[in-house]
C-alpha positions as CSV (number, residue, x, y, z in Angstrom):
1,M,-12.0,15.4,22.0
2,K,-11.9,19.0,23.0
3,N,-12.7,21.4,20.1
4,D,-9.5,23.5,20.6
5,V,-7.1,20.5,20.7
6,N,-5.4,18.6,17.9
7,R,-4.4,15.1,18.8
8,Q,-1.3,14.0,17.0
9,V,0.7,10.7,16.9
10,V,4.4,11.7,16.9
11,L,7.6,9.6,16.5
12,K,9.1,9.3,20.0
13,S,12.1,7.1,19.2
14,R,13.6,5.7,16.0
15,P,13.2,1.9,15.4
16,T,15.8,-0.1,13.5
17,G,13.3,-2.6,12.2
18,I,9.5,-2.8,12.4
19,P,8.1,0.2,14.4
20,Q,6.3,-0.8,17.6
21,A,3.8,1.0,19.7
22,E,6.5,2.3,22.1
23,H,8.1,4.2,19.3
24,F,5.2,6.6,19.1
25,E,3.4,8.9,21.4
26,L,-0.1,10.4,21.4
27,V,0.1,14.1,22.2
28,E,-2.3,17.1,22.4
29,R,-1.4,20.3,20.7
30,P,-3.3,23.6,19.9
31,L,-5.6,23.5,17.0
32,P,-3.8,24.8,13.9
33,A,-5.0,27.9,12.1
34,P,-4.9,28.1,8.3
35,G,-2.8,30.9,6.7
36,D,-3.5,32.7,3.5
37,G,-4.0,30.3,0.7
38,Q,-4.4,27.4,3.1
39,V,-7.3,25.1,4.3
40,L,-7.9,23.4,7.6
41,V,-8.7,19.7,7.1
42,R,-10.5,17.6,9.7
43,N,-9.1,14.1,9.1
44,L,-11.7,11.3,8.9
45,Y,-9.6,8.3,8.0
46,L,-5.8,7.7,8.5
47,S,-4.0,5.2,6.3
48,V,-1.7,2.5,7.6
49,D,0.8,1.1,5.1
50,P,3.8,-1.2,5.1
51,A,5.9,1.6,3.6
52,M,5.7,3.5,6.8
53,R,8.4,1.2,8.3
54,G,10.9,2.8,5.9
55,W,9.7,6.3,6.7
56,V,10.7,6.1,10.3
57,N,13.8,3.9,10.3
58,A,17.3,5.4,10.7
59,V,18.3,4.1,7.3
60,A,16.8,6.5,4.8
61,N,15.1,5.2,1.7
62,Y,13.3,7.1,-1.1
63,S,12.0,9.8,1.4
64,E,13.5,11.6,4.3
65,P,12.9,9.9,7.7
66,V,10.1,11.3,9.8
67,P,11.9,13.6,12.4
68,L,11.8,12.7,16.1
69,G,8.9,14.6,17.6
70,G,7.3,15.0,14.2
71,V,3.8,13.9,13.3
72,M,3.8,10.4,11.7
73,R,3.6,10.8,7.9
74,A,0.5,9.2,6.4
75,A,-2.1,9.5,3.7
76,T,-5.4,10.7,5.1
77,L,-8.9,11.5,3.9
78,G,-10.6,14.5,5.5
79,R,-13.2,17.3,5.2
80,I,-12.3,21.0,4.9
81,V,-13.7,22.8,7.9
82,E,-12.1,26.2,7.3
83,T,-10.7,27.8,4.2
84,R,-8.6,30.8,3.3
85,H,-8.5,30.1,-0.4
86,P,-11.1,31.3,-2.9
87,H,-11.3,28.0,-4.9
88,W,-11.9,25.7,-1.9
89,K,-14.9,25.7,0.4
90,A,-15.8,24.2,3.7
91,G,-17.3,20.7,3.3
92,D,-15.0,19.7,0.4
93,V,-13.7,16.1,1.0
94,V,-10.0,15.7,0.1
95,T,-7.0,13.4,0.4
96,G,-3.4,14.2,1.0
97,M,-0.3,13.3,3.1
98,F,-1.7,15.1,6.2
99,G,-0.4,12.8,8.8
100,W,-1.7,10.9,11.9
101,Q,-3.6,13.8,13.5
102,D,-7.1,15.1,13.9
103,F,-6.5,18.4,12.0
104,A,-4.0,19.7,9.5
105,A,-3.6,23.3,8.1
106,V,-2.2,22.7,4.6
107,D,-1.4,24.5,1.4
108,V,-3.9,23.7,-1.3
109,A,-1.0,22.5,-3.5
110,D,-0.7,19.6,-1.0
111,V,-4.2,18.4,-1.6
112,Q,-4.0,15.3,-3.8
113,V,-7.7,14.6,-4.8
114,K,-11.0,16.4,-4.3
115,I,-13.5,13.7,-4.0
116,S,-16.9,13.9,-5.8
117,D,-19.9,12.2,-4.4
118,D,-20.4,9.3,-6.8
119,G,-21.6,6.9,-4.2
120,T,-18.2,5.2,-3.7
121,P,-17.4,4.8,0.0
122,L,-15.0,7.5,1.1
123,S,-12.6,5.0,2.6
124,A,-11.9,3.5,-0.8
125,W,-10.0,6.6,-1.8
126,L,-7.2,5.6,0.6
127,G,-7.1,2.0,-0.7
128,V,-8.3,0.7,-4.1
129,L,-8.7,4.2,-5.5
130,G,-5.7,5.6,-3.7
131,T,-2.0,4.9,-3.4
132,N,-2.5,1.1,-3.1
133,G,-4.7,0.7,-6.2
134,L,-2.5,3.2,-8.2
135,T,0.7,1.4,-7.2
136,A,-0.8,-1.9,-8.4
137,Y,-2.1,-0.3,-11.6
138,F,1.2,1.3,-12.7
139,G,3.4,-1.3,-11.3
140,L,1.7,-4.1,-13.1
141,L,0.7,-2.4,-16.4
142,D,3.8,-0.2,-16.8
143,A,6.6,-2.2,-15.3
144,G,5.1,-5.7,-15.5
145,Q,3.5,-5.3,-19.0
146,P,1.3,-8.5,-18.8
147,K,0.0,-10.1,-21.9
148,P,-3.2,-12.1,-22.2
149,G,-2.6,-15.8,-21.3
150,E,0.5,-15.1,-19.2
151,T,0.9,-16.2,-15.6
152,V,1.1,-13.4,-13.1
153,V,2.3,-14.3,-9.5
154,V,1.7,-11.8,-6.6
155,S,3.1,-12.0,-3.1
156,T,1.1,-10.7,-0.2
157,A,-1.8,-11.3,-2.6
158,A,-4.5,-10.7,0.1
159,G,-3.2,-7.3,0.9
160,A,-4.3,-3.9,-0.3
161,V,-1.8,-3.7,-3.2
162,G,-1.5,-7.4,-4.0
163,S,-5.3,-8.0,-4.3
164,C,-5.5,-5.1,-6.8
165,V,-2.6,-6.5,-8.8
166,G,-4.3,-9.9,-9.1
167,Q,-7.7,-8.4,-10.2
168,I,-6.1,-6.1,-12.8
169,A,-4.2,-9.0,-14.2
170,K,-7.4,-10.9,-14.5
171,I,-9.0,-8.0,-16.3
172,K,-6.1,-8.1,-18.7
173,G,-6.7,-11.8,-19.5
174,C,-3.9,-13.3,-17.4
175,R,-3.8,-16.4,-15.2
176,T,-3.2,-15.3,-11.6
177,V,-1.5,-17.0,-8.7
178,G,-1.5,-15.4,-5.2
179,I,0.9,-16.1,-2.4
180,A,-0.4,-15.4,1.1
181,G,0.0,-16.6,4.6
182,G,-2.5,-19.1,6.1
183,A,-5.7,-20.7,5.1
184,A,-7.9,-17.6,5.6
185,K,-5.8,-15.4,3.4
186,T,-5.4,-17.9,0.6
187,A,-9.1,-18.5,0.6
188,L,-9.6,-14.7,0.4
189,C,-7.4,-14.7,-2.7
190,R,-9.5,-17.3,-4.4
191,D,-13.0,-16.5,-3.2
192,A,-13.0,-12.7,-2.9
193,F,-10.3,-11.6,-5.4
194,G,-10.7,-14.2,-8.1
195,F,-7.1,-15.6,-8.2
196,D,-6.9,-18.8,-10.2
197,A,-4.8,-20.4,-7.5
198,A,-3.4,-19.4,-4.1
199,V,-0.3,-20.7,-2.4
200,D,0.4,-20.6,1.4
201,Y,4.0,-19.5,1.9
202,K,4.0,-21.0,5.4
203,Q,4.0,-24.6,4.1
204,D,7.1,-26.8,4.2
205,D,7.6,-27.1,0.5
206,L,6.9,-23.8,-1.2
207,D,8.9,-24.7,-4.3
208,T,6.7,-27.8,-5.1
209,A,3.6,-25.8,-4.4
210,L,4.6,-23.0,-6.8
211,R,5.5,-25.6,-9.5
212,A,2.0,-27.1,-9.1
213,A,0.3,-23.7,-9.2
214,C,2.4,-22.5,-12.2
215,P,2.8,-25.5,-14.5
216,K,3.7,-23.2,-17.4
217,G,6.1,-21.1,-15.4
218,I,5.9,-17.5,-14.3
219,D,5.8,-14.5,-16.8
220,V,5.3,-11.7,-14.3
221,Y,6.1,-11.6,-10.6
222,F,4.9,-8.7,-8.5
223,D,7.1,-8.8,-5.5
224,N,5.9,-7.3,-2.2
225,T,8.1,-9.3,0.1
226,A,11.7,-10.1,-1.1
227,G,13.3,-12.8,1.0
228,K,12.6,-16.5,0.9
229,I,9.3,-16.2,-1.0
230,S,11.0,-14.4,-3.8
231,D,13.9,-16.8,-3.8
232,A,11.5,-19.6,-4.4
233,V,9.6,-17.7,-7.2
234,L,12.6,-16.8,-9.2
235,K,13.4,-20.5,-9.9
236,H,10.2,-20.6,-12.0
237,L,10.6,-17.6,-14.2
238,N,10.0,-18.0,-17.9
239,V,12.3,-16.6,-20.6
240,H,11.7,-12.8,-20.8
241,A,9.8,-12.7,-17.5
242,R,9.3,-9.4,-15.7
243,V,9.8,-8.9,-12.0
244,V,8.3,-5.9,-10.4
245,I,9.8,-4.9,-7.0
246,C,7.1,-3.1,-4.9
247,G,8.1,-3.9,-1.4
248,T,10.4,-5.9,0.9
249,A,8.1,-6.7,3.8
250,S,9.9,-9.9,4.8
251,V,13.2,-8.1,5.5
252,A,13.2,-6.8,9.1
253,S,16.2,-4.5,8.7
254,W,18.4,-3.2,5.9
255,D,21.3,-2.2,8.2
256,P,23.4,-4.1,7.5
257,I,22.1,-5.3,4.1
258,P,21.2,-9.0,4.5
259,L,22.9,-11.5,2.2
260,G,21.2,-14.4,0.5
261,P,20.7,-16.2,-2.8
262,R,21.8,-14.1,-5.8
263,V,19.3,-13.1,-8.5
264,E,21.8,-12.4,-11.3
265,R,21.9,-16.0,-12.6
266,H,18.1,-16.2,-12.9
267,L,17.9,-12.9,-14.7
268,L,20.8,-13.9,-17.1
269,V,19.6,-17.4,-18.0
270,K,16.0,-16.3,-18.4
271,R,16.8,-12.9,-20.0
272,A,14.4,-11.5,-17.4
273,R,14.0,-8.0,-16.3
274,M,13.7,-6.7,-12.7
275,Q,12.4,-3.2,-12.0
276,G,11.4,-1.2,-8.9
277,I,8.2,0.8,-8.7
278,L,7.4,3.9,-6.7
279,I,4.1,5.7,-7.3
280,F,5.7,9.1,-7.1
281,D,7.2,8.5,-10.6
282,Y,3.7,8.5,-12.0
283,A,2.5,11.9,-10.6
284,E,1.5,13.2,-14.0
285,R,-0.6,10.1,-14.9
286,L,-2.5,9.4,-11.6
287,D,-5.9,10.6,-13.1
288,E,-5.5,8.0,-15.8
289,G,-5.2,5.3,-13.2
290,R,-8.0,6.6,-11.0
291,A,-10.4,6.7,-13.9
292,D,-9.8,3.0,-14.8
293,L,-9.8,1.8,-11.2
294,A,-13.1,3.7,-10.4
295,R,-14.7,2.3,-13.6
296,W,-13.7,-1.3,-12.6
297,V,-15.0,-0.8,-9.1
298,R,-18.4,0.4,-10.5
299,E,-18.5,-2.5,-12.9
300,G,-17.8,-5.0,-10.1
301,K,-14.5,-6.1,-11.6
302,M,-12.5,-4.8,-8.7
303,R,-13.3,-5.9,-5.2
304,Y,-11.6,-4.8,-2.0
305,R,-11.6,-5.5,1.7
306,E,-10.9,-3.1,4.6
307,D,-9.6,-3.5,8.1
308,I,-10.8,-0.4,9.9
309,L,-9.6,0.4,13.4
310,D,-11.6,2.8,15.6
311,G,-9.9,5.8,17.1
312,I,-6.5,7.5,16.8
313,E,-5.5,5.7,20.0
314,Q,-5.1,2.6,17.7
315,A,-2.4,4.2,15.6
316,P,0.8,3.5,17.5
317,D,0.5,-0.2,17.2
318,A,-1.1,-0.3,13.8
319,I,2.0,-0.7,11.6
320,A,3.4,-3.5,13.8
321,G,0.0,-5.2,13.4
322,L,0.4,-5.2,9.6
323,Y,3.6,-7.1,10.0
324,R,2.0,-9.5,12.4
325,G,-0.5,-10.3,9.7
326,E,-3.5,-9.2,11.6
327,N,-5.3,-7.4,8.8
328,L,-7.5,-8.9,6.1
329,G,-7.5,-6.0,3.6
330,K,-6.5,-2.4,3.6
331,R,-5.8,-1.1,7.1
332,L,-7.4,2.2,8.0
333,I,-8.0,4.1,11.2
334,K,-11.3,5.9,11.5
335,I,-11.0,9.0,13.8
336,A,-14.2,11.0,12.9
């Protein structure tokens, strides 16, 4: 890479479903210069998350779509290489929504975390100690409200969020059941993340498998998929169960909105509650979550896996790869 060039992955065309490599373009632009009160960050790791699908689709969700020709929105971890702010210095390691690019000139207000050197691998701050871990933490504890002895079921349980949910539930004294696709991922749920049971959603009779794995029913369901997996889970809810909606990974497109089994009868008969979770709603409490997650990692109670791609050239196809199920763990792109 030339020192005066900033490589960026920009949105070339707008997908209607899962974004593919052809929807992005790798371009070279001049190196940005920080203005007064700004810092120049050299990104080291770029995050790849299922939510990115919603950020580029034509149908807006909780955030404005990435504009055509704009840098792909993404959480990143980087090092400050130039500063025009008195309280920040070159060498500080920070995280923020700085996008799929080598460098970003940003306002210091956009820096999310300044990372101290406590021996934790830097990449963990984009996964278990970042948005993924925090989403699991607040989604489960605030919305799911698990109680000791209850059964907690998690879809995409081998993923970056689901694996954290299962481990937090175990810390809180729950029985945990993970749903994942294929023998490798169900084994990962049991062996690496400590789920009490793991169910392969690709099998012919998911309903029977869930009944066997959850003989006392389901008290908390952390839903990352929607679709047929969730339809099967809802049949097994206990009275006063809580359903946490974190993602809809199984739905290829929401235009038009797909129709399917209705949830209202399940919620009525079981007097259950269904609630969506977005980490942005917990902005004032993120330090609380980070402190607990970091302590659990240090104590060995929270394990994590990473799927690290090498080079910004890997970015255009990285989201599609998530939906093809290629990754085992949190997907990142190392660019420096």
